[in-house]
VEXKOLMI-211899 format. One record per residue (C-alpha): residue number from 0; residue in three letters; x, y, z. Coordinates in pm, whole numbers, plus 50000, padded with zeros to 5 digits. Layout:
<num->NUM&residu->ALA&east->X&north->Y&up->Z>
...
***
This chain:
<num->0&residu->UNK&east->64135&north->35094&up->95834>
<num->1&residu->UNK&east->64251&north->35000&up->95497>
<num->2&residu->UNK&east->64391&north->34635&up->95597>
<num->3&residu->UNK&east->64005&north->34589&up->95717>
<num->4&residu->UNK&east->63798&north->34689&up->95426>
<num->5&residu->UNK&east->64065&north->34482&up->95183>
<num->6&residu->UNK&east->63987&north->34181&up->95409>
<num->7&residu->UNK&east->63609&north->34237&up->95412>
<num->8&residu->UNK&east->63380&north->33916&up->95385>
<num->9&residu->UNK&east->63238&north->34106&up->95118>
<num->10&residu->UNK&east->63551&north->34194&up->94877>
<num->11&residu->UNK&east->63653&north->33829&up->94949>
<num->12&residu->UNK&east->63327&north->33660&up->94808>
<num->13&residu->UNK&east->63325&north->33883&up->94511>
<num->14&residu->UNK&east->63287&north->33661&up->94186>
<num->15&residu->UNK&east->63505&north->33739&up->93887>
<num->16&residu->UNK&east->63269&north->33890&up->93578>
<num->17&residu->UNK&east->63105&north->33695&up->93310>
<num->18&residu->UNK&east->63367&north->33764&up->93047>
<num->19&residu->UNK&east->63658&north->33659&up->93285>
<num->20&residu->UNK&east->63481&north->33339&up->93373>
<num->21&residu->UNK&east->63432&north->33304&up->92983>
<num->22&residu->UNK&east->63763&north->33366&up->92871>
<num->23&residu->UNK&east->63909&north->33143&up->93176>
<num->24&residu->UNK&east->63666&north->32874&up->93009>
<num->25&residu->UNK&east->63955&north->32691&up->92789>
<num->26&residu->UNK&east->63716&north->32526&up->92495>
<num->27&residu->UNK&east->63607&north->32895&up->92415>
<num->28&residu->UNK&east->63954&north->33028&up->92407>
<num->29&residu->UNK&east->64062&north->32748&up->92177>
<num->30&residu->UNK&east->63757&north->32855&up->91947>
<num->31&residu->UNK&east->63881&north->33200&up->91981>
<num->32&residu->UNK&east->64230&north->33126&up->91892>
<num->33&residu->UNK&east->64153&north->32926&up->91576>
<num->34&residu->UNK&east->63888&north->33152&up->91482>
<num->35&residu->UNK&east->64078&north->33357&up->91226>
<num->36&residu->UNK&east->64286&north->33048&up->91117>
<num->37&residu->UNK&east->63916&north->32897&up->91040>
<num->38&residu->UNK&east->63800&north->33218&up->90905>
<num->39&residu->UNK&east->64087&north->33235&up->90623>
<num->40&residu->UNK&east->64034&north->32887&up->90538>
<num->41&residu->UNK&east->63666&north->32905&up->90498>
<num->42&residu->UNK&east->63713&north->33226&up->90245>
<num->43&residu->UNK&east->64041&north->33114&up->90079>
<num->44&residu->UNK&east->63968&north->32719&up->90072>
<num->45&residu->UNK&east->63631&north->32608&up->90183>
<num->46&residu->UNK&east->63452&north->32835&up->89950>
<num->47&residu->UNK&east->63654&north->32764&up->89626>
<num->48&residu->UNK&east->63641&north->32417&up->89695>
<num->49&residu->UNK&east->63253&north->32406&up->89760>
<num->50&residu->UNK&east->63170&north->32636&up->89415>
<num->51&residu->UNK&east->63436&north->32410&up->89189>
<num->52&residu->UNK&east->63259&north->32103&up->89299>
<num->53&residu->UNK&east->62902&north->32265&up->89213>
<num->54&residu->UNK&east->63052&north->32403&up->88908>
<num->55&residu->UNK&east->63133&north->32029&up->88808>
<num->56&residu->UNK&east->62776&north->31961&up->88810>
<num->57&residu->UNK&east->62647&north->32257&up->88594>
<num->58&residu->UNK&east->62727&north->32321&up->88229>
<num->59&residu->UNK&east->62839&north->32680&up->88310>
<num->60&residu->UNK&east->63074&north->32875&up->88086>
<num->61&residu->UNK&east->63230&north->33195&up->88091>
<num->62&residu->UNK&east->62959&north->33463&up->88026>
<num->63&residu->UNK&east->62694&north->33212&up->88109>
<num->64&residu->UNK&east->62549&north->33097&up->88407>
<num->65&residu->UNK&east->62497&north->32728&up->88375>
<num->66&residu->UNK&east->62208&north->32463&up->88512>
<num->67&residu->UNK&east->62257&north->32166&up->88717>
<num->68&residu->UNK&east->62331&north->31859&up->88480>
<num->69&residu->UNK&east->62437&north->31601&up->88731>
<num->70&residu->UNK&east->62710&north->31352&up->88630>
<num->71&residu->UNK&east->62717&north->31457&up->88282>
<num->72&residu->UNK&east->63056&north->31648&up->88266>
<num->73&residu->UNK&east->63196&north->31310&up->88464>
<num->74&residu->UNK&east->63030&north->31064&up->88197>
<num->75&residu->UNK&east->63192&north->31276&up->87937>
<num->76&residu->UNK&east->63528&north->31244&up->88104>
<num->77&residu->UNK&east->63519&north->30882&up->88098>
<num->78&residu->UNK&east->63514&north->30860&up->87712>
<num->79&residu->UNK&east->63762&north->31137&up->87677>
<num->80&residu->UNK&east->64109&north->30989&up->87577>
<num->81&residu->UNK&east->64291&north->31295&up->87673>
<num->82&residu->UNK&east->64134&north->31300&up->88006>
<num->83&residu->UNK&east->64243&north->30947&up->88033>
<num->84&residu->UNK&east->64577&north->31031&up->87895>
<num->85&residu->UNK&east->64615&north->31279&up->88191>
<num->86&residu->UNK&east->64542&north->31019&up->88410>
<num->87&residu->UNK&east->64806&north->30793&up->88284>
<num->88&residu->UNK&east->65077&north->31049&up->88260>
<num->89&residu->UNK&east->64971&north->31230&up->88622>
<num->90&residu->UNK&east->65039&north->30874&up->88812>
<num->91&residu->UNK&east->65330&north->30828&up->88602>
<num->92&residu->UNK&east->65454&north->31181&up->88666>
<num->93&residu->UNK&east->65366&north->31172&up->89072>
<num->94&residu->UNK&east->65491&north->30824&up->89099>
<num->95&residu->UNK&east->65833&north->30855&up->88911>
<num->96&residu->UNK&east->65899&north->31215&up->89102>
<num->97&residu->UNK&east->65804&north->31090&up->89423>
<num->98&residu->UNK&east->66045&north->30795&up->89415>
<num->99&residu->UNK&east->66333&north->30999&up->89273>
<num->100&residu->UNK&east->66276&north->31283&up->89547>
<num->101&residu->UNK&east->66270&north->31016&up->89817>
<num->102&residu->UNK&east->66561&north->30815&up->89702>
<num->103&residu->UNK&east->66790&north->31106&up->89616>
<num->104&residu->UNK&east->66646&north->31316&up->89903>
<num->105&residu->UNK&east->66715&north->31058&up->90167>
<num->106&residu->UNK&east->67044&north->31018&up->90052>
<num->107&residu->UNK&east->67142&north->31341&up->90074>
<num->108&residu->UNK&east->66971&north->31392&up->90397>
<num->109&residu->UNK&east->67201&north->31103&up->90534>
<num->110&residu->UNK&east->67506&north->31342&up->90381>
<num->111&residu->UNK&east->67419&north->31653&up->90534>
<num->112&residu->UNK&east->67357&north->31481&up->90890>
<num->113&residu->UNK&east->67737&north->31408&up->90906>
<num->114&residu->UNK&east->67994&north->31617&up->91038>
<num->115&residu->UNK&east->68221&north->31838&up->90764>
<num->116&residu->UNK&east->68327&north->32225&up->90732>
<num->117&residu->UNK&east->68077&north->32464&up->90651>
<num->118&residu->UNK&east->67759&north->32227&up->90693>
<num->119&residu->UNK&east->67504&north->32508&up->90784>
<num->120&residu->UNK&east->67613&north->32724&up->90454>
<num->121&residu->UNK&east->67554&north->32368&up->90247>
<num->122&residu->UNK&east->67224&north->32332&up->90382>
<num->123&residu->UNK&east->67108&north->32668&up->90330>
<num->124&residu->UNK&east->67279&north->32637&up->89946>
<num->125&residu->UNK&east->67073&north->32314&up->89914>
<num->126&residu->UNK&east->66747&north->32510&up->89980>
<num->127&residu->UNK&east->66772&north->32722&up->89673>
<num->128&residu->UNK&east->66587&north->32474&up->89438>
<num->129&residu->UNK&east->66264&north->32472&up->89655>
<num->130&residu->UNK&east->66271&north->32870&up->89750>
<num->131&residu->UNK&east->66326&north->32998&up->89393>
<num->132&residu->UNK&east->65972&north->33063&up->89218>
<num->133&residu->UNK&east->65852&north->32788&up->89035>
<num->134&residu->UNK&east->65821&north->32982&up->88697>
<num->135&residu->UNK&east->66191&north->33087&up->88741>
<num->136&residu->UNK&east->66272&north->32685&up->88775>
<num->137&residu->UNK&east->66075&north->32650&up->88456>
<num->138&residu->UNK&east->66218&north->32902&up->88223>
<num->139&residu->UNK&east->66567&north->32790&up->88327>
<num->140&residu->UNK&east->66453&north->32426&up->88245>
<num->141&residu->UNK&east->66299&north->32529&up->87916>
<num->142&residu->UNK&east->66578&north->32726&up->87833>
<num->143&residu->UNK&east->66843&north->32377&up->87919>
<num->144&residu->UNK&east->66582&north->32157&up->87695>
<num->145&residu->UNK&east->66578&north->32433&up->87423>
<num->146&residu->UNK&east->66667&north->32228&up->87087>
<num->147&residu->UNK&east->66896&north->32509&up->86973>
<num->148&residu->UNK&east->67065&north->32673&up->87257>
<num->149&residu->UNK&east->67046&north->32355&up->87549>
<num->150&residu->UNK&east->67352&north->32341&up->87720>
<num->151&residu->UNK&east->67314&north->31962&up->87764>
<num->152&residu->UNK&east->67303&north->31945&up->87398>
<num->153&residu->UNK&east->67633&north->32144&up->87346>
<num->154&residu->UNK&east->67827&north->31945&up->87589>
<num->155&residu->UNK&east->67708&north->31628&up->87426>
<num->156&residu->UNK&east->67751&north->31743&up->87040>
<num->157&residu->UNK&east->68060&north->32012&up->87055>
<num->158&residu->UNK&east->68258&north->31920&up->87427>
<num->159&residu->UNK&east->68171&north->31524&up->87429>
<num->160&residu->UNK&east->68106&north->31472&up->87083>
<num->161&residu->UNK&east->67870&north->31180&up->87130>
<num->162&residu->UNK&east->67635&north->31298&up->86930>
<num->163&residu->UNK&east->67615&north->31474&up->86567>
<num->164&residu->UNK&east->67311&north->31652&up->86633>
<num->165&residu->UNK&east->67108&north->31840&up->86906>
<num->166&residu->UNK&east->66902&north->31647&up->87122>
<num->167&residu->UNK&east->66497&north->31791&up->87093>
<num->168&residu->UNK&east->66398&north->31676&up->87449>
<num->169&residu->UNK&east->66057&north->31860&up->87391>
<num->170&residu->UNK&east->65968&north->31768&up->87054>
<num->171&residu->UNK&east->65813&north->31399&up->87124>
<num->172&residu->UNK&east->65609&north->31276&up->87405>
<num->173&residu->UNK&east->65797&north->31050&up->87563>
<num->174&residu->UNK&east->66139&north->31291&up->87600>
<num->175&residu->UNK&east->65937&north->31565&up->87700>
<num->176&residu->UNK&east->65740&north->31348&up->88004>
<num->177&residu->UNK&east->66098&north->31246&up->88094>
<num->178&residu->UNK&east->66254&north->31615&up->88117>
<num->179&residu->UNK&east->65941&north->31714&up->88312>
<num->180&residu->UNK&east->65970&north->31448&up->88581>
<num->181&residu->UNK&east->66352&north->31516&up->88593>
<num->182&residu->UNK&east->66262&north->31900&up->88636>
<num->183&residu->UNK&east->66055&north->31834&up->88928>
<num->184&residu->UNK&east->66277&north->31595&up->89122>
<num->185&residu->UNK&east->66511&north->31843&up->89098>
<num->186&residu->UNK&east->66278&north->32109&up->89235>
<num->187&residu->UNK&east->66199&north->31875&up->89508>
<num->188&residu->UNK&east->66460&north->31704&up->89622>
<num->189&residu->UNK&east->66525&north->31986&up->89877>
<num->190&residu->UNK&east->66213&north->31979&up->90047>
<num->191&residu->UNK&east->66249&north->31606&up->90094>
<num->192&residu->UNK&east->66612&north->31613&up->90195>
<num->193&residu->UNK&east->66565&north->31915&up->90486>
<num->194&residu->UNK&east->66245&north->31721&up->90607>
<num->195&residu->UNK&east->66434&north->31398&up->90661>
<num->196&residu->UNK&east->66726&north->31555&up->90755>
<num->197&residu->UNK&east->66537&north->31705&up->91082>
<num->198&residu->UNK&east->66373&north->31358&up->91150>
<num->199&residu->UNK&east->66703&north->31201&up->91154>
<num->200&residu->UNK&east->66844&north->31461&up->91394>
<num->201&residu->UNK&east->66596&north->31368&up->91642>
<num->202&residu->UNK&east->66762&north->30989&up->91658>
<num->203&residu->UNK&east->66973&north->30936&up->91956>
<num->204&residu->UNK&east->67326&north->30880&up->91881>
<num->205&residu->UNK&east->67359&north->30632&up->92138>
<num->206&residu->UNK&east->67132&north->30390&up->91958>
<num->207&residu->UNK&east->67422&north->30427&up->91697>
<num->208&residu->UNK&east->67696&north->30378&up->91935>
<num->209&residu->UNK&east->67518&north->30054&up->92104>
<num->210&residu->UNK&east->67480&north->29894&up->91755>
<num->211&residu->UNK&east->67818&north->29977&up->91674>
<num->212&residu->UNK&east->67946&north->29787&up->91977>
<num->213&residu->UNK&east->67723&north->29517&up->91900>
<num->214&residu->UNK&east->67912&north->29467&up->91558>
<num->215&residu->UNK&east->67614&north->29616&up->91317>
<num->216&residu->UNK&east->67732&north->29729&up->90990>
<num->217&residu->UNK&east->67627&north->30045&up->90851>
<num->218&residu->UNK&east->67373&north->29882&up->90605>
<num->219&residu->UNK&east->67238&north->29716&up->90934>
<num->220&residu->UNK&east->67215&north->30043&up->91158>
<num->221&residu->UNK&east->67023&north->30173&up->90881>
<num->222&residu->UNK&east->66772&north->29924&up->90868>
<num->223&residu->UNK&east->66706&north->29852&up->91254>
<num->224&residu->UNK&east->66726&north->30194&up->91348>
<num->225&residu->UNK&east->66721&north->30489&up->91096>
<num->226&residu->UNK&east->66429&north->30333&up->90888>
<num->227&residu->UNK&east->66209&north->30227&up->91155>
<num->228&residu->UNK&east->66286&north->30538&up->91357>
<num->229&residu->UNK&east->66194&north->30774&up->91024>
<num->230&residu->UNK&east->65869&north->30616&up->90960>
<num->231&residu->UNK&east->65648&north->30872&up->91103>
<num->232&residu->UNK&east->65807&north->31120&up->90945>
<num->233&residu->UNK&east->65885&north->30968&up->90578>
<num->234&residu->UNK&east->65494&north->30907&up->90593>
<num->235&residu->UNK&east->65419&north->31288&up->90655>
<num->236&residu->UNK&east->65657&north->31387&up->90374>
<num->237&residu->UNK&east->65537&north->31122&up->90127>
<num->238&residu->UNK&east->65189&north->31286&up->90161>
<num->239&residu->UNK&east->65261&north->31613&up->90095>
<num->240&residu->UNK&east->65541&north->31538&up->89854>
<num->241&residu->UNK&east->65257&north->31293&up->89680>
<num->242&residu->UNK&east->64998&north->31588&up->89696>
<num->243&residu->UNK&east->65233&north->31849&up->89543>
<num->244&residu->UNK&east->65328&north->31638&up->89267>
<num->245&residu->UNK&east->64992&north->31513&up->89172>
<num->246&residu->UNK&east->64893&north->31860&up->89161>
<num->247&residu->UNK&east->65166&north->32038&up->89042>
<num->248&residu->UNK&east->65082&north->32297&up->88764>
<num->249&residu->UNK&east->65325&north->32549&up->88710>
<num->250&residu->UNK&east->65625&north->32355&up->88601>
<num->251&residu->UNK&east->65461&north->32146&up->88332>
<num->252&residu->UNK&east->65237&north->32472&up->88174>
<num->253&residu->UNK&east->65535&north->32718&up->88160>
<num->254&residu->UNK&east->65786&north->32451&up->88025>
<num->255&residu->UNK&east->65557&north->32255&up->87801>
<num->256&residu->UNK&east->65204&north->32394&up->87821>
<num->257&residu->UNK&east->65065&north->32031&up->87798>
<num->258&residu->UNK&east->65249&north->31956&up->87446>
<num->259&residu->UNK&east->65356&north->31818&up->87248>
<num->260&residu->UNK&east->65017&north->31656&up->87105>
<num->261&residu->UNK&east->64852&north->31713&up->87456>
<num->262&residu->UNK&east->65064&north->31440&up->87575>
<num->263&residu->UNK&east->65251&north->31614&up->87892>
<num->264&residu->UNK&east->64903&north->31720&up->88017>
<num->265&residu->UNK&east->64846&north->31672&up->88390>
<num->266&residu->UNK&east->64512&north->31674&up->88552>
<num->267&residu->UNK&east->64572&north->32023&up->88653>
<num->268&residu->UNK&east->64718&north->32149&up->88334>
<num->269&residu->UNK&east->64365&north->31968&up->88163>
<num->270&residu->UNK&east->64137&north->32124&up->88377>
<num->271&residu->UNK&east->64280&north->32496&up->88303>
<num->272&residu->UNK&east->64300&north->32419&up->87948>
<num->273&residu->UNK&east->63934&north->32321&up->87951>
<num->274&residu->UNK&east->63774&north->32559&up->88207>
<num->275&residu->UNK&east->63973&north->32905&up->88151>
<num->276&residu->UNK&east->64166&north->32864&up->87822>
<num->277&residu->UNK&east->63859&north->32706&up->87654>
<num->278&residu->UNK&east->63580&north->32894&up->87863>
<num->279&residu->UNK&east->63408&north->32519&up->87931>
<num->280&residu->UNK&east->63384&north->32598&up->88330>
<num->281&residu->UNK&east->63179&north->32318&up->88407>
<num->282&residu->UNK&east->63390&north->32082&up->88215>
<num->283&residu->UNK&east->63714&north->32221&up->88377>
<num->284&residu->UNK&east->63577&north->32156&up->88724>
<num->285&residu->UNK&east->63476&north->31807&up->88653>
<num->286&residu->UNK&east->63829&north->31722&up->88559>
<num->287&residu->UNK&east->63988&north->31922&up->88890>
<num->288&residu->UNK&east->63726&north->31769&up->89119>
<num->289&residu->UNK&east->63835&north->31431&up->88939>
<num->290&residu->UNK&east->64159&north->31454&up->89128>
<num->291&residu->UNK&east->64054&north->31442&up->89454>
<num->292&residu->UNK&east->63992&north->31087&up->89497>
<num->293&residu->UNK&east->64355&north->31008&up->89393>
<num->294&residu->UNK&east->64450&north->31268&up->89662>
<num->295&residu->UNK&east->64240&north->31094&up->89942>
<num->296&residu->UNK&east->64370&north->30748&up->89827>
<num->297&residu->UNK&east->64721&north->30877&up->89867>
<num->298&residu->UNK&east->64665&north->31033&up->90226>
<num->299&residu->UNK&east->64470&north->30773&up->90362>
<num->300&residu->UNK&east->64750&north->30478&up->90212>
<num->301&residu->UNK&east->65023&north->30714&up->90408>
<num->302&residu->UNK&east->64801&north->30721&up->90722>
<num->303&residu->UNK&east->64717&north->30390&up->90746>
<num->304&residu->UNK&east->65070&north->30262&up->90646>
<num->305&residu->UNK&east->65167&north->30457&up->90916>
<num->306&residu->UNK&east->64929&north->30340&up->91191>
<num->307&residu->UNK&east->65020&north->29976&up->91058>
<num->308&residu->UNK&east->65367&north->30031&up->91149>
<num->309&residu->UNK&east->65287&north->30139&up->91451>
<num->310&residu->UNK&east->65085&north->29883&up->91579>
<num->311&residu->UNK&east->65385&north->29635&up->91422>
<num->312&residu->UNK&east->65596&north->29812&up->91642>
<num->313&residu->UNK&east->65401&north->29798&up->91944>
<num->314&residu->UNK&east->65358&north->29421&up->91902>
<num->315&residu->UNK&east->65703&north->29423&up->91892>
<num->316&residu->UNK&east->65781&north->29612&up->92171>
<num->317&residu->UNK&east->65533&north->29409&up->92388>
***
């Protein structure tokens, strides 16, 4: 009797409910899975970005609601020497620091890709500069660069006797600028090294073995195997590194606060000084918004560079 009931045509023709059919619809399921992340991005990224762009076109100050002034804030920035100085140093800071991080990070990744004792422990130790809070790293470098208690000055003056007086790393513009760049390179090397190491481990060892059998040197293996195979990960890591470096705030503000004489201001620190410390929210927002074209250019440069490389590789394979 039960077998007959279960195999009845009425039950066989029973359709699933509309809720089941809705969740079986893949586009709806994708939207539902992405909805929490989209909501968080909308609250913590989209809204602040939109508000910042709006404030950049107003004369809002702390304690006073501003009115729409169009492009007046941006016109003022074009005549402001401090803004041009921040643009100049932001480009120099990003260019030198990114080159240094990639040169040393790639070299370190190649070393870590070899087999040697305690390899896993060393990889974990190398990550320490990246995982340590930025403010702690900044305080450590601030102590290293201190004109009286600097360990570098102690080595140069008291140990090696190469100098007769301590080095004032942060007392003049260019030494302070290069000191900040060195601190940023030290902090960013682990991110680049570990990211590139992950890419190196995806390259098949059989490619190197075949190249060695053909008599390829170490430089030829790097040029024709390692570097071309690493191009996708290089483009992605470089994009993130440029964005992180160009928008750096904590390291610079904790060590120099833009000094001496406003010479080490990046656009991010200058925006904070004008908008929060100075109370000119509209002007500070305009400085922050002025970073967007540089970031868009860097992202597009990396993207189209990667796409061009893939297109060339496709032609070579054809």
